[in-house]
Steps between C-alpha positions, in 0.01 A plus 500: 500500500802321364474126451695286751775343287454172689153459335594618153434239229874471421565390861269206497633154435307263259399292808368801680307616195332164467399510867369857465291391198370199699392734774309728264321215324419312822346798672315629192343146440406472864329841502299405178397172654379695807298728277351243271431204739133389492419530871598745773658229712736395215570861423590573854738198505673610175526863641664371814749282298568803282565728803716241668712440184546876441609557855734206493663619186547855640632359833737272316642797299534702834706220655699377203567819296574857555136613480405756757166634618580826326546309169160338554338846554429447859690816612365852531492707180677827455260783582532642152422166355186453715382853397545425129308176532212655699469804270481294180264252652264777623512672162418166324200459739370846447541455122302182496214629702478825290509287184202304631312818573576649166383179330164525685558234753398527859719447806287334764475688832424191697644193311322184617793255491829700511642711647413522861732574788557124591539392140731792420747408773489143385559608139810707618642193663423297194665756278811473724496127455464533124788743475713260707427220253546738198809689602689303773457162318418545126681810421823425688521164322424644151754776581762238586441322173473790258566814673269759654362669192382171360375394838257799502330350198525131586358549860228720375389251232503218753291711738248576227468143389408401859194726468353314199227460396377839627551749195490808729740363761731338251544837309520724812732277685739497208512880493513523880767238529725666247481810726543299828800307362667816376453665826644199672794496257573862592434511879496141613219502759166323478317704774410830315440289191251282690310805626471636154407160378209495746396854417479421123336176555226679706471757224437235240245336721315837520543593141418169316151334520493179694338338204848523347714453803313209660601601855864524365514125470749311277552159394206257534334742735449744213338249286277359767374845570349494149277207593351664814 
């Protein structure tokens, strides 16, 4: 998909570029505060502030610039694009499970903590929220600053850093986010990407021992799991 010339780096004024950078830094810092706050109450407060700030920035752009829902990835994808995303995602999931089997690992038939039907639906919704944050906010702003090719790497690295200090999730989310961002760059829709995101996340949960995943926690939750 061609880049909208209105959001090409050359089209941004210095003031606009400073404002975009301020948005990126503000939301990223707020997300980190939400992940590393010492208590659940404080984490929830920071998460609420981060969510409100992100939505306010997006709404401001929708009102004051030429940003469209399609530009944010909230439109339906082309059928071919959705097919490509699903096929690559399914192939990656099968490859990972096969690799685990060949390495002598065991895929649990009845995992005790994840996934079950209720948690799976919840994780699909959470994957959609993550892709909205990653693509509709971080990718679009990195794209406006440096172009869409650089935005693939910038947004993917930011997404990976958010998953520290989990070594498994930090590595897998970097690889996954590079794929997700490239698919977003090409087809501009978060919906099929979110479904594949959920599918691959569940695959990782099944393939990797919980002793390494710590219930897929990140931030302070990952560290506190070690003290249980």
